[in-house]
C-alpha positions in Angstrom: 0.0 0.0 0.0 1.3 3.5 -0.9 2.4 5.3 2.2 5.0 8.0 1.3 4.4 11.7 0.9 7.1 13.3 -1.2 7.8 17.0 -1.5 10.1 18.5 -4.2 10.9 22.1 -3.3 14.0 22.8 -5.5 14.6 23.0 -9.2 14.4 19.4 -10.7 13.7 17.2 -13.6 11.2 14.5 -12.7 11.0 11.3 -14.7 9.5 7.8 -14.2 11.4 4.8 -15.4 11.1 1.1 -14.5 8.7 1.8 -11.7 11.0 4.4 -10.1 10.4 8.1 -9.6 13.6 9.8 -10.5 14.3 13.3 -9.2 17.3 14.8 -11.0 18.8 17.9 -9.3 22.2 19.6 -9.3 23.3 17.6 -6.2 22.4 14.3 -7.8 19.5 12.0 -8.6 17.1 10.5 -6.0 15.1 7.4 -6.8 11.8 6.3 -5.1 9.6 3.4 -5.9 6.4 4.8 -7.5 4.3 2.1 -5.8 5.4 3.5 -2.4 4.1 7.0 -3.1 0.6 8.2 -2.2 1.1 11.9 -2.7 3.7 14.0 -4.6 4.0 17.7 -3.8 5.7 20.0 -6.3 6.6 23.2 -4.5 8.7 26.0 -6.0 9.9 27.2 -9.4 12.0 25.2 -11.9 10.4 21.8 -11.4 9.7 20.1 -14.8 7.7 17.0 -15.2 6.5 15.4 -18.5 2.9 14.5 -19.2 4.1 10.9 -19.6 5.5 11.0 -16.0 2.2 12.5 -14.7 0.2 9.8 -16.5 2.3 7.0 -15.0 1.9 8.5 -11.6 -1.9 8.7 -12.1 -2.0 5.1 -13.3 -0.4 4.2 -9.9 -2.9 6.2 -7.9 -0.4 8.9 -7.0 -2.0 12.3 -6.3 -0.1 15.4 -7.4 -0.3 18.8 -5.6 1.2 21.9 -7.2 2.1 24.6 -4.7 2.1 28.2 -5.7 2.8 31.4 -3.8 3.9 31.0 -0.2 3.8 27.3 -0.7 0.0 27.2 -0.8 -1.8 24.9 -3.1 -2.6 26.1 -6.6 -3.7 22.9 -8.3 -4.6 19.3 -7.4 -4.8 16.3 -9.7 -6.4 13.0 -8.8 -6.1 9.7 -10.6 -9.3 8.4 -12.2 -9.3 4.8 -11.0 -11.4 2.1 -12.6 -12.5 -0.6 -10.3 -15.2 -3.2 -9.9 -17.0 -1.1 -7.2 -17.1 2.1 -9.2 -20.3 1.6 -11.1 -22.3 0.7 -8.0 -20.8 3.5 -5.8 -21.3 6.1 -8.6 -24.9 5.0 -9.2 -25.8 5.1 -5.5 -24.1 8.4 -5.0 -26.1 9.9 -7.8 -29.3 8.6 -6.3 -28.6 9.9 -2.8 -31.8 11.3 -1.3 -31.9 14.7 0.5 -32.9 12.8 3.7 -29.8 10.6 3.6 -27.6 13.6 2.7 -29.0 15.5 5.6 -28.4 12.6 8.0 -24.8 12.2 6.9 -24.1 15.9 7.1 -25.4 16.0 10.6 -23.0 13.2 11.6 -20.1 14.9 9.9 -20.8 18.3 11.4 -21.4 17.0 14.9 -18.1 15.1 14.9 -16.2 18.0 13.4 -17.4 20.3 16.2 -16.8 17.7 18.9 -13.2 17.3 17.5 -12.8 21.1 17.6 -13.8 21.0 21.3 -11.3 18.2 21.9 -8.5 20.1 20.1 -9.0 23.1 22.4 -8.9 20.8 25.5 -5.8 19.0 24.2 -4.1 22.4 23.6 -5.1 23.6 27.1 -7.1 26.5 25.7 -10.4 27.9 26.8 -13.7 27.3 25.0 -13.9 23.5 24.9 -17.1 23.3 26.9 -18.8 26.0 24.8 -17.9 24.4 21.5 -18.9 20.9 22.7 -22.3 22.5 23.7 -22.8 23.7 20.1 -22.2 20.1 18.8 -25.4 19.1 20.6 -27.5 21.6 18.6 -26.9 20.1 15.2 -30.0 18.8 13.3 -30.1 16.9 10.0 -28.8 19.1 7.2 -27.6 21.7 9.9 -30.4 24.2 8.9 -29.2 26.5 11.7 -25.6 26.6 10.4 -24.3 25.5 13.7 -21.1 24.5 11.9 -20.4 28.1 10.9 -21.2 29.5 14.3 -18.9 26.9 16.0 -16.1 27.7 13.5 -16.3 31.4 14.2 -16.1 30.9 18.0 -13.6 28.0 17.8 -11.0 30.0 15.8 -11.2 32.8 18.3 -10.4 30.4 21.1 -7.7 28.9 19.0 -6.0 32.3 18.4 -7.8 35.5 19.5 -8.3 37.9 16.6 -7.6 35.2 14.0 -9.3 36.0 10.6 -9.3 33.0 8.4 -9.8 35.2 5.3 -6.6 37.1 5.8 -3.0 36.1 5.3 -1.1 35.3 8.5 1.3 32.8 10.0 -1.3 30.5 11.5 -3.4 30.7 8.4 -0.4 29.7 6.2 0.1 26.6 8.3 -3.6 25.7 8.4 -4.1 26.1 4.7 -1.1 23.9 3.9 -2.2 21.2 6.3 -5.8 21.3 5.1 -4.6 20.8 1.5 -2.7 17.7 2.6 -5.9 16.3 4.3 -8.1 17.3 1.3 -5.9 15.5 -1.2 -5.7 12.3 0.9 -9.5 12.3 1.2 -10.0 13.0 -2.6 -7.6 10.2 -3.5 -9.5 7.7 -1.2 -12.9 8.8 -2.6 -11.8 8.1 -6.2 -10.3 4.7 -5.3 -13.5 3.8 -3.6 -15.5 4.6 -6.8 -17.0 8.0 -5.8 -17.3 11.1 -8.0 -15.6 13.7 -5.7 -17.5 16.6 -7.4 -20.9 15.3 -6.1 -21.1 16.3 -2.4 -23.5 15.5 0.3 -23.6 19.2 1.4 -21.1 21.2 -0.6 -22.7 21.7 -4.0 -20.5 24.4 -5.7 -20.6 23.7 -9.4 -17.1 25.1 -9.8 -15.6 22.8 -7.2 -14.4 19.4 -8.4 -13.9 18.2 -4.8 -17.2 18.9 -3.1 -17.4 15.4 -1.5 -13.8 15.7 -0.3 -14.6 19.0 1.3 -17.5 17.3 3.1 -15.6 14.3 4.4 -12.5 16.1 5.4 -14.3 18.3 8.0 -13.9 16.0 11.1 -10.2 15.7 10.2 -9.4 19.4 10.2 -8.6 19.6 13.9 -5.8 17.2 13.3 -4.1 20.0 11.4 -5.1 22.6 14.0 -3.2 20.6 16.7 0.0 20.5 14.6 -0.2 24.1 13.4 -0.8 25.6 16.8 1.8 23.3 18.3 4.4 24.5 15.9 4.4 27.9 17.6 4.3 31.0 15.3 5.4 30.1 11.8 6.1 32.8 9.3 3.8 33.5 6.4 6.4 31.7 4.3 6.5 28.2 5.7 10.0 26.7 5.8 10.9 23.1 4.9 10.7 21.9 8.6 7.3 23.4 9.1 6.0 21.9 5.9 7.4 18.5 6.9 5.6 18.7 10.3 2.4 19.5 8.5 2.8 16.6 6.0 3.4 14.4 9.0 -0.3 15.0 10.0 -1.3 11.9 7.9 0.9 9.7 10.0 -0.2 11.1 13.4 -2.6 9.2 15.6 -6.4 9.4 15.6 -9.2 7.2 17.0 -11.6 5.3 14.7 -14.1 2.8 15.9 -12.3 2.7 19.2 -8.9 1.9 17.7 -5.8 4.2 17.4 -4.7 4.3 13.8 -2.8 6.7 11.6 -4.8 9.6 10.1 -4.3 8.3 6.5 -5.7 4.9 7.5 -8.7 6.5 9.2 -9.4 8.5 6.0 -9.4 5.3 4.0 -11.7 3.5 6.5 -14.0 6.5 6.8 -14.4 6.6 3.0 -15.1 2.9 2.8 -17.7 3.3 5.6 -19.3 6.2 3.6 -19.6 3.8 0.6 -21.3 1.2 2.9 -23.6 3.8 4.3 -24.7 5.1 0.9 -25.0 1.7 -0.8 -27.1 0.3 2.1 -29.0 3.6 2.7 -27.9 3.5 6.4 -26.2 6.6 7.8 -25.3 4.7 11.0 -22.6 2.8 9.0 -20.5 6.0 8.6 -17.4 5.8 10.8 -15.9 9.2 11.8 -12.6 9.9 13.6 -11.9 11.3 17.1 -8.9 13.4 17.6 -6.3 12.6 20.2 -3.1 14.4 21.4 -0.7 14.7 18.6 2.1 12.2 18.5 4.0 10.6 15.6 3.4 7.0 14.9 5.8 4.6 13.1 6.1 5.5 9.4 8.2 7.2 6.8 9.2 10.8 7.3 10.2 12.4 4.1 
């Protein structure tokens, strides 16, 4: 199973030969088995990759993120995987009823807000009780937009005065980390046979990843824990800070009572979403519970 997250941040020629990703730079050539890679991040100018290399990566289910200004994501490509489950998952997804969508969204929003409360508690910040209280006010479809209210209050507890719409050190870290989570969710959705553009709540016709934006919500506090724990990064994230944020996928989280890595929880969560939709039973959806950040065994690029 692919498990490595690779970032290329210096000028390079990228090729794929004999199952190996070759990164040619002035200091030499690095070689990594393509089958080991789940995510490739190209960050910085002077990185050249042929369409053939990109096609081979896509054929091996490798997702590609292109980073632009301040190392923030500017483009995301996902492999279009054909599998035996795709037709059924796609058909059931297209037939999803408003009632089922609303039930699923309630579960997602409730767990997201609960995890925000847990994150505040883990970080030793005020507001955990208040945010948890809001999680108990979510109804199917979240008609009262409790998610939005909780987010506004949560980020003020996380960092007083924080405006998520303006550039800033913490926002740089959050945006980078959220991009990592989003890409991992999108990749798992495609592998499971879903169309990521068809969301259960997000319905933006200009967004190719509506469903990924739905399912990533309970995982966002995983990034928050790392971003705040890093201290005060600069607007321009350095390589060490980006490494710590990439490591989010290898940190611990609880799913169905077991401690697993975040990337494993994402895969299991997506599989459970498929079961829930195919069987028209929202109770089959498994959602994560955040725990204190700690690194688990795995590769650190």
